[in-house]
C-alpha positions in Angstrom: 20.9 -83.7 42.4 17.1 -83.0 43.4 14.2 -84.5 42.8 11.9 -84.9 39.7 9.3 -86.7 38.1 10.4 -89.5 34.7 8.8 -90.3 32.2 7.7 -94.0 32.6 8.8 -94.1 28.7 13.0 -92.7 30.5 12.9 -95.6 32.8 11.6 -98.8 30.9 13.2 -100.5 28.3 9.7 -102.3 26.8 5.3 -101.3 27.2 3.7 -103.2 25.5 0.0 -105.0 25.7 -1.5 -108.1 24.0 -4.7 -109.9 24.6 -5.0 -112.0 27.3 -8.1 -113.8 26.4 -10.9 -112.7 25.0 -11.8 -110.2 27.6 -8.9 -109.3 28.7 -5.9 -107.0 28.0 -2.8 -107.8 29.8 -0.1 -105.0 30.0 3.8 -105.4 30.6 6.3 -102.7 32.1 10.3 -104.9 31.9 13.4 -103.2 33.0 17.2 -104.1 31.5 18.4 -102.3 34.3 17.6 -103.9 38.6 18.0 -100.7 40.7 16.0 -98.5 38.5 12.5 -101.4 38.4 13.8 -101.3 41.7 13.7 -97.8 42.5 10.1 -97.7 40.4 8.9 -100.3 42.1 9.8 -98.6 45.6 7.2 -95.5 44.6 4.7 -97.0 45.0 2.7 -95.3 41.8 2.5 -97.7 39.8 -1.0 -99.3 41.2 -4.7 -101.1 40.5 -6.2 -97.7 41.6 -3.4 -95.6 39.2 -4.1 -98.1 36.3 -7.9 -97.5 36.4 -8.0 -93.9 36.1 -5.8 -93.7 33.9 -8.0 -96.9 31.7 -11.2 -94.7 32.9 -12.8 -98.3 34.2 -13.3 -99.3 38.4 -11.3 -100.1 40.1 -12.1 -103.7 40.6 -11.7 -104.1 36.1 -8.1 -104.2 37.9 -7.4 -107.8 38.2 -3.9 -107.6 38.3 -0.8 -104.7 39.2 1.8 -106.3 40.9 5.9 -106.0 40.3 7.0 -109.4 39.0 10.5 -109.6 40.4 12.3 -112.8 38.6 12.0 -110.7 34.9 12.1 -107.5 36.6 8.7 -106.3 35.5 5.4 -105.3 36.0 2.1 -106.8 35.3 -0.8 -105.7 34.6 -4.3 -107.3 33.8 -8.1 -105.4 32.8 -11.6 -106.7 31.3 -11.1 -106.1 28.0 -14.1 -102.6 27.9 -15.1 -104.6 25.1 -14.8 -108.4 23.8 -11.9 -109.0 21.3 -13.2 -109.0 17.4 -17.2 -107.3 18.5 -18.6 -105.2 17.5 -17.3 -101.5 17.9 -13.8 -103.2 19.5 -10.8 -101.5 17.6 -7.7 -103.5 17.8 -8.8 -107.4 18.3 -4.9 -108.1 19.3 -5.2 -105.8 21.9 -1.5 -104.7 20.9 -2.2 -99.9 20.9 -3.6 -100.2 24.7 -0.5 -99.6 26.4 -0.1 -95.8 25.4 -1.6 -94.7 28.7 0.9 -96.3 30.8 3.4 -93.8 28.6 1.9 -90.8 30.5 3.0 -92.3 34.2 5.6 -90.4 35.6 8.0 -91.4 39.0 9.4 -89.4 41.7 13.1 -89.9 40.7 16.5 -88.7 42.6 18.9 -88.2 40.5 
């Protein structure tokens, strides 16, 4: 079989976001299959640069972007553009901020 681009939503079991205090958001991309996790990790696609592009922020605002092997997950933390609960902030709990991650595509060999 040939190579294709696989959507992260096809590969990951959970993609979520939540508060990491009032000034940061944290994201988890979690896998229930070790082989799939390793392939995604080894692809090198999920980087601070990608996260900065997806969220239209400076790479300096991506505080953490790394695989976490014990959980078969990627842990990502960014600075919140607006503090939780501040004027003009629309997601106090940060639970709906994961959507840009769903556009990630991974080169995939069948």
